[in-house]
N, C-alpha and C positions, 0 to 999 in steps of 0.2 A: 560513315558506314564502311569506307574502304579501309580504315584503321582496324575496325573489328575483323574484317575478312583477312587482313595481314596477320593479326594475332592468331586466328584460327588456322591459318595456313602454316604459320611457324610452329604452332603446337602439334599439328598433324605430322609434320615432318620429323619431329622428335619422338620416335617410337621406341626408344630404348627402355627396357624394364626398369632401370634404375630412376627413370623419370615418371613413374606412375602418378605422383602428385599433379603433373602437368595435365594428364588426362582428366583428373577430377576438376581441375580449374577450367578445362575446356567445356566440360559438361556444365559447369555453373554458369560460365559466360553464355552458353547456348540457351539455357534455361532463363537467364536474366533478359536476353534479347527477345526471346519469344514472349515472356510476360510483358515487357515494354511495348511490344507491338499490339498485344491484345488489349492494353489499358484504354486506348481511345475507342475501341469497340464496346467496352464494357460500360462507359459512362458518357460517351460522346452525344448521345440523344436525349439526355435529361439535364434539366436545370433545377436548381434548388433556390428556395427563397426563405428567409427567416420569418418566423411568426412573430407578431407583436405581442409582448407580454399582456396577459389578461384578456386576449381576444376571445370572443365568444362565437365568431364566425370568421370566415375568410372569403376573399373575392378572387374569381378567376381573372387573370390579367388580360385574357383574349376577349372573353365574352362579358366580363364585368358583372357575372352572376354571383350571387352569395351562396355559401355552402357551410354546412355544420362542421365544427372541428372534428377530425377523425374520419370524415366521409371521403370517398373517392368518386370521381366523375369523369366523363369525357366531354371536352369542349367542341366548338364548331370546327376546329382543325384536326379532330380526332385524336388529340393529345390525351393520354391518361394522367389525370391530375389528382393531387390532394392538397391539403393547405401548405404543405412544405415544398411543393414543386410540381413539375410536369415532366412527362417523358414523351417524346415524339413517337408517333406510330412508325414501326419499321417499313421501309420502302423496298420494292423489288429492285434488283440490280442484275447486271449481266444478261440482258435479254437481247435477242437479235435486232439488228439495225432496222428492219422493216416492221418493227413492232413499237407500240407505245404503251404508256401506263396512264391510267386515270383513277382518281380517288372517288369512290362512291361514298359521299359524305353521309348518306342515310344509314349505311351498314358499316361505315368506317372500315372498308376493305379496298385494297388496290386491285384493279383489273389490268392485266397485261394482254393486249390484243393486236392483231395485224392492222396496220395503218389503213390499208385498202379495204379491209373487211372486219369490222368491229365484232362480228359474231364468232370469228375464229381466234381462240385463245392462244397465247404464246407461252412456251416454257421460260423459266428464269432460274438463275443459279442460286439465289438466296436473298437475304434482306440486308439492308445497310440503313445508315442514318440519314 
């Protein structure tokens, strides 16, 4: 990471108009770094599994229930699944220390609430894996 910052610093100091290609390189490096940082957010909560050739149904690896090819379902962990894999349910992140989260498995929703008063909901910044 420090090597990347060193490159950006060197490119920023070189502001002569004759070095405009360096500005383009800096923009490309910034975009590449941003895309690499986002990659884990895009695919980190899913897993994929190959289907057996000629299969007429598939089995959920958590609940061991059978499902028709092409169908989608939610398992007991609230993962959204198909015959080719499952994606975990997004989780609340960045909530206050005096709060906690709990998964309502009946509705497949997370609740974030005060530890000392479960009726008082807490704000949270976003979702994570």
